[in-house]
Every structure is written in C-alpha cells, then in structure tokens.
C-alpha positions in Angstrom: 32.2 -60.2 57.6 34.0 -60.1 54.3 31.6 -59.9 51.3 32.5 -61.8 48.2 31.6 -60.1 45.0 31.9 -61.4 41.5 31.2 -59.2 38.5 30.6 -61.0 35.2 30.4 -59.1 31.9 29.1 -61.9 29.8 28.6 -61.6 26.1 28.9 -57.9 25.8 27.6 -57.4 22.3 28.0 -54.2 20.5 25.8 -53.6 17.4 26.8 -50.8 15.2 24.6 -48.4 13.3 25.2 -45.0 11.8 23.3 -43.4 14.7 24.2 -45.2 17.9 25.9 -48.1 19.6 23.8 -50.5 21.6 25.2 -52.8 24.3 22.9 -55.8 25.0 21.5 -56.2 28.5 23.7 -59.2 29.3 25.8 -57.7 32.1 25.1 -60.1 35.0 26.0 -59.1 38.5 26.2 -61.9 41.1 26.4 -60.7 44.7 26.6 -62.6 48.0 23.1 -62.8 49.3 24.2 -61.2 52.6 25.4 -58.1 50.8 23.3 -54.9 51.0 25.2 -53.5 48.0 23.3 -53.4 44.7 24.4 -52.6 41.2 22.2 -50.8 38.8 22.6 -52.7 35.5 21.4 -49.7 33.4 24.0 -47.4 35.1 26.7 -50.1 34.6 25.9 -50.3 30.9 26.0 -46.6 30.5 29.4 -46.4 32.1 30.8 -49.3 30.0 29.6 -47.4 26.9 31.3 -44.2 28.2 34.5 -46.0 29.0 34.6 -47.7 25.7 34.0 -44.4 24.0 37.0 -42.9 25.9 39.1 -45.9 25.0 38.2 -45.2 21.3 39.1 -41.6 21.7 42.4 -42.4 23.3 43.4 -44.8 20.5 42.1 -42.3 18.0 44.3 -39.5 19.4 47.3 -41.3 17.9 45.5 -41.4 14.5 45.0 -37.6 14.7 48.7 -37.1 15.6 49.6 -39.2 12.5 47.2 -37.3 10.4 48.9 -34.1 11.4 52.5 -35.3 11.1 52.1 -37.0 7.8 50.1 -34.1 6.3 47.0 -36.3 5.6 44.5 -33.7 6.8 46.1 -30.9 4.8 46.2 -33.1 1.7 42.5 -33.9 2.0 41.8 -30.3 2.5 43.8 -29.3 -0.5 42.9 -32.0 -3.0 39.3 -32.8 -1.9 37.8 -36.4 -1.6 40.3 -39.1 -2.3 40.6 -42.9 -2.2 43.3 -44.5 0.0 45.5 -45.0 -3.1 45.2 -41.3 -4.1 45.9 -40.1 -0.6 48.9 -42.3 -0.2 50.2 -41.1 -3.6 49.8 -37.4 -2.7 51.5 -37.8 0.7 54.2 -40.3 -0.2 52.9 -42.9 2.4 52.1 -46.6 2.3 48.6 -47.3 1.0 47.8 -50.2 3.2 48.3 -48.2 6.4 46.5 -45.2 4.9 43.5 -47.5 4.2 43.3 -48.3 7.9 43.8 -44.7 8.9 41.0 -43.5 6.7 38.7 -46.2 8.1 39.4 -45.0 11.6 38.8 -41.4 10.7 35.5 -42.2 9.0 34.4 -44.3 12.0 35.2 -41.4 14.3 33.2 -38.9 12.2 36.3 -36.9 11.3 35.9 -37.9 7.6 32.9 -39.1 5.5 33.0 -42.0 3.2 31.3 -42.5 -0.2 30.9 -46.2 -1.0 30.1 -45.4 -4.6 33.6 -44.0 -5.5 35.4 -45.3 -2.4 36.5 -41.7 -1.6 37.0 -40.1 1.8 36.1 -36.4 2.4 37.2 -33.9 4.9 34.5 -31.3 5.3 35.3 -27.6 5.3 34.2 -27.4 9.0 36.4 -30.3 10.1 39.3 -28.9 8.0 39.2 -25.7 10.2 39.9 -27.9 13.2 42.4 -30.3 11.7 44.1 -28.7 8.7 44.0 -24.9 8.8 46.6 -23.5 11.2 45.2 -20.0 10.8 41.7 -21.0 11.9 40.4 -20.0 15.3 39.2 -23.5 15.7 42.5 -25.3 15.0 43.3 -27.9 17.7 46.3 -29.9 16.5 48.6 -28.2 18.9 46.7 -29.8 21.7 47.6 -33.2 20.3 51.2 -32.3 20.2 50.9 -31.5 24.0 49.3 -34.9 24.4 52.2 -36.5 22.7 54.6 -34.9 25.1 52.5 -36.1 28.1 52.6 -39.8 27.0 56.3 -39.6 26.6 56.7 -38.6 30.2 54.5 -41.4 31.6 57.2 -43.0 33.8 58.1 -39.6 35.3 54.5 -39.1 36.2 54.2 -42.4 38.0 57.2 -41.5 40.2 56.0 -38.0 40.8 52.5 -39.2 41.9 54.2 -41.5 44.4 56.8 -39.1 45.8 55.0 -35.7 45.5 58.0 -34.3 43.7 57.7 -31.7 40.9 58.8 -31.4 37.3 59.8 -28.0 36.0 58.5 -26.8 32.7 61.9 -27.0 31.0 62.3 -30.7 32.0 59.4 -31.9 29.8 59.8 -33.2 26.2 60.1 -30.4 23.7 56.7 -31.3 22.2 55.1 -29.6 25.2 56.6 -26.1 24.4 56.0 -26.4 20.7 52.5 -27.8 21.1 51.6 -25.1 23.7 52.6 -22.4 21.3 50.7 -24.1 18.4 47.6 -24.7 20.6 47.3 -21.1 22.0 48.1 -19.3 18.7 44.5 -19.6 17.3 43.0 -18.6 20.6 45.2 -15.5 20.9 44.9 -14.6 17.3 41.1 -14.5 17.4 40.6 -13.0 20.9 43.5 -11.0 22.2 43.2 -7.7 20.3 39.6 -8.2 19.4 38.1 -8.6 22.9 40.7 -9.0 25.7 42.7 -5.8 25.5 39.6 -3.7 24.7 38.0 -5.1 27.9 40.7 -3.3 30.0 40.2 0.2 31.3 41.8 2.7 28.9 44.6 0.4 27.8 43.7 0.1 24.1 43.9 3.9 23.7 47.3 4.0 25.3 48.7 1.2 23.1 47.3 2.8 19.9 49.2 6.1 20.8 52.3 4.4 22.0 52.8 2.5 25.3 55.1 0.0 26.9 54.1 -3.6 27.7 55.7 -6.4 29.7 54.5 -10.0 28.8 55.6 -12.2 31.7 56.0 -15.9 31.1 55.9 -15.2 27.3 57.1 -18.7 26.2 57.5 -18.7 22.4 56.2 -15.1 22.3 52.9 -15.8 20.5 50.9 -13.3 22.5 53.7 -10.7 22.4 54.1 -10.7 18.6 50.3 -10.5 18.1 50.1 -7.4 20.3 53.2 -5.9 18.6 51.7 -6.4 15.1 48.4 -4.8 16.2 49.9 -1.8 18.0 53.0 -0.8 16.0 53.4 2.5 18.0 53.9 0.6 21.2 56.9 -1.5 22.5 56.5 -5.0 23.9 59.0 -6.9 26.0 58.6 -10.6 26.5 60.2 -12.2 29.6 60.6 -15.9 30.4 63.0 -17.8 32.6 63.7 -20.5 29.9 66.4 -19.4 27.4 65.3 -21.8 24.6 61.9 -20.2 24.7 63.4 -16.7 24.5 65.4 -17.8 21.4 62.2 -19.2 19.8 60.3 -16.0 20.6 63.0 -13.8 19.1 62.9 -15.9 15.9 59.1 -15.7 15.8 59.2 -11.9 16.1 61.6 -11.7 13.2 59.5 -14.0 11.1 56.4 -11.9 11.9 58.3 -8.7 11.1 57.8 -7.2 14.5 61.3 -7.5 15.8 61.6 -3.7 15.9 58.9 -3.3 18.6 59.0 -6.7 20.2 62.1 -7.7 22.3 62.7 -10.8 24.5 64.9 -11.4 27.5 65.5 -14.3 29.9 64.4 -13.0 33.3 63.7 -14.7 36.6 61.1 -13.6 39.0 63.4 -11.5 41.2 65.1 -9.5 38.5 64.0 -5.9 37.9 62.5 -5.0 34.5 61.9 -1.3 35.3 58.8 0.4 36.6 57.4 2.3 33.6 55.0 -0.1 32.0 51.5 0.7 31.0 50.4 -2.9 30.9 51.8 -6.2 32.4 50.4 -9.4 31.1 50.2 -13.0 32.3 48.8 -15.3 29.6 47.8 -18.8 30.9 50.9 -19.0 33.2 50.3 -17.4 36.6 48.8 -20.6 38.0 51.9 -22.6 36.8 54.4 -20.5 38.8 56.1 -21.5 42.0 55.5 -18.1 43.5 52.5 -16.4 41.9 52.2 -13.9 44.7 55.8 -12.8 44.2 55.1 -12.6 40.4 52.1 -10.3 41.0 54.1 -8.1 43.4 56.8 -8.0 40.7 54.1 -6.9 38.2 52.7 -4.3 40.6 56.1 -2.6 41.1 56.7 -2.6 37.3 53.6 -0.6 36.4 53.1 3.1 36.2 50.5 4.5 38.6 46.9 3.4 37.8 47.9 1.2 35.0 46.8 -2.4 34.4 47.9 -6.0 34.9 46.0 -8.4 32.7 45.8 -12.0 33.9 44.4 -14.6 31.5 43.6 -17.8 33.3 41.8 -21.1 32.5 38.0 -21.1 32.9 37.4 -22.2 36.5 34.9 -21.9 39.3 35.8 -21.6 42.9 34.1 -24.9 44.0 35.2 -28.4 42.7 31.6 -29.4 42.1 31.2 -26.5 39.7 34.1 -27.6 37.6 32.9 -31.2 37.0 32.3 -30.7 33.3 34.1 -31.1 30.0 36.3 -28.0 30.5 37.2 -29.1 34.1 38.0 -32.6 32.8 40.6 -31.2 30.4 42.1 -28.7 32.8 42.3 -31.0 35.8 44.0 -33.6 33.7 46.5 -31.1 32.1 47.1 -29.5 35.5 48.1 -32.8 37.1 50.8 -33.4 34.5 52.1 -29.9 33.8 50.8 -27.0 35.9 51.0 -28.4 39.5 54.2 -30.2 38.6 56.0 -27.0 37.5 54.9 -25.2 40.7 56.0 -28.0 43.0 59.3 -28.2 41.0 59.9 -24.7 42.3 58.7 -25.6 45.8 55.6 -23.5 45.1 52.0 -23.4 46.3 50.6 -25.4 43.3 47.6 -23.3 42.4 46.7 -25.6 39.5 44.7 -24.8 36.4 41.4 -24.8 38.3 42.4 -22.3 41.0 39.2 -20.2 40.6 38.6 -16.5 40.7 38.6 -16.0 44.4 42.1 -17.4 44.9 43.5 -15.2 42.0 41.7 -12.2 43.5 43.2 -12.8 47.0 46.7 -13.1 45.5 46.3 -9.9 43.5 45.0 -7.9 46.5 47.8 -9.3 48.8 50.3 -8.3 46.1 49.2 -4.7 46.5 46.6 -4.2 43.8 43.5 -2.4 45.1 41.1 -3.2 42.2 40.4 -6.6 40.7 37.6 -7.6 38.3 36.7 -10.1 35.6 36.6 -8.2 32.4 35.6 -10.9 29.9 35.5 -14.6 29.4 35.2 -17.4 26.8 34.4 -21.1 27.2 38.0 -22.0 28.1 39.4 -18.7 29.6 38.7 -15.9 32.0 40.4 -12.4 31.7 41.1 -10.5 35.0 42.3 -6.9 35.4 44.2 -5.9 38.5 45.0 -2.2 39.1 
C-alpha cells in the first residue's frame, strides 16, 4: 500500500539574538494514519537549523572571496576600524555594496560592529585567518579552491552520471593557484619544524648535504621551503604538469633558492636516478592514478636505508570514524578533485580518506619493509617508509 505523506513547514519563524537563533515549534507533520513512520519534530527543527546555517555559510563563502579579491580584509587589518564610506574609499570600491558586505561579515562574526561610531573592526585573531598570508592560520587559499570547484559544476554533474574522471590539469587555474596558497601556511609552520625531524636520521643528512626528490611538487611550495632551510642540500621537484613546473621555477627564483632547488616535468615511468636520501609525496599520493607504481618509483630512487615521506590527509580506516568536520571537508574535496584525477588516469581512486592501512599496504607491496606514522596534525598524517 502506497503511503501518502505531506510535510508542512508552516510559519517557520526565526528570531535573532546575539547569542542564538530560535526556530519556533511550528513544524507540523501530517502523516497517513496507516503509516508506521514517525517524524521527531525536535530532530527536524535541529536539522532545519543546521541546513539553514550551511546555506548561510555557502552564501557567505562568496563574500569571503570578494573580501579577498577586493583587498577588504587587508585594508581593515592595515587601517583598523572603518565605516563603509572609509573602507570603500581606501579600497576604491562602491560604498553601497561595501555596506552590504560589511553587514554580512558582522552577521557572520568575521567582523564586529560598533553602533556608536558605525565602524567595523577586524580583530587581530581573525586577521591571521583572513588577511595575513604569512600566518599559519591563513585560509583564503581554500576559498580560491572553492571558486574553482563552483566553476566546474557542469563537469561534475556529467562525471557523477558517467563515472568518468577529470585530470588535475583540466580544472580551472584557480585550483592550482588556490592549492599552493592554501598549503603554504601549513608547510611553512610544520614542514621543517616537525615533519622532517620526525623522520629517522634525515634532518642530520640534510643539514650536512643531501639530495631530495619532491614528487608531485605542484607549484614547488614544499620544495622551496626545504631548500631555504637546508642550503647545503639539493632539492629536485618533479611534476607531470609543465605549467606547474614553470610556476615552481619562478617561485624558487623569487625565494632565492634557485641554486639548490630545480624542477623538471617528469611522468611516473621516467627515471630520476637512484641516489636520493629522501623522496617526498606531499598531499598527492592519493590523487595519483597509479600510487603503487609511484611508490615503487620512489623505492628504486632511494639510497639504501633512506626514507620516503608520505604526507596524507587525516583519515581513519573506517568510514564511521571519518564522520566529522575533517571528514566532511576531505570527502567533499575528494569527490571533486582527488578521485576525479585518479579515474582520469584509469587509476584505483584511493581518495583523500584512504586511511593508514591502505597506504601501508601499498608501501609494503612497493618493496618497502618498514612503515610507520611519525607525526600528525588535525588535518594531516605523516608516514615514513624505508
């Protein structure tokens, strides 16, 4: 018997206060009397509030992007509290739109508003996230990645229907630029401070003078950071995308490390030599079409008893253990970037939430005999294979 069900959300009233949002208990569910299904109104209200919050965050993401592109956050950080007229004047923008933008940011808690002088303020803490590119908490690169993802919406619809892939190089350029911008603060604050020191004997080698291969280097952010910290060593960044190699070369020159940081376009089956003290994969192994082949490639490129460092997204082995904020971000990104790239190369599609056991199995199958987790942070895990 077909059950008829009607769901009425009547008079959903939202009352605003500085502390919380309350939705009135006027969500009425009318079910056919023969139905054994029941709806918990409290749970319904809670989910409506959650969904509305996510809608606000989604709309607000464009406001963050505009704040970045128009220099609004940096101006507030530089000049201090301003009215809409003052901010518009200092950023050469239209005051009427800036007025709305400021209202949205104050409503989101990104800015504070003083009714007395009608000025909006960006706190020092929020400026670290939104305005200071050298801050370890800077997140605006993530919003540039988001901009790329929205531009590829029609491609994603087709891909989800057909099961096809989309290689890294076929995305909008905002993806590459945003990825470099997003990972730079993380690498700057963690790479030489905790990740390399967590490896067995590698830091001592690099201080004296070693040789490192950075596989899947992208724009060379990780490569140049290492080259600057260990000037006695030589660093070679490899990527299969020529435009990324060109950007990495320019970045090394800008950072004055072009003497000990070099970049080449290399595919997975090309030899890079077999005399490296360290081979690295920064947030890229799970994207690859053939991660097993890449690890075998790394193994044959290393000197005896030297290390391969694999930096991967934070992930547990079981889906149920990844159902949290970090998993939400990584599953979403993986379905639009990581899995797509691997399937674009007819690969196994590990995905960003592959988990330690799958990475371990690949490393051992590739010929490594030792594998361990050396350190971790809320968003990443570092593995060492020897």
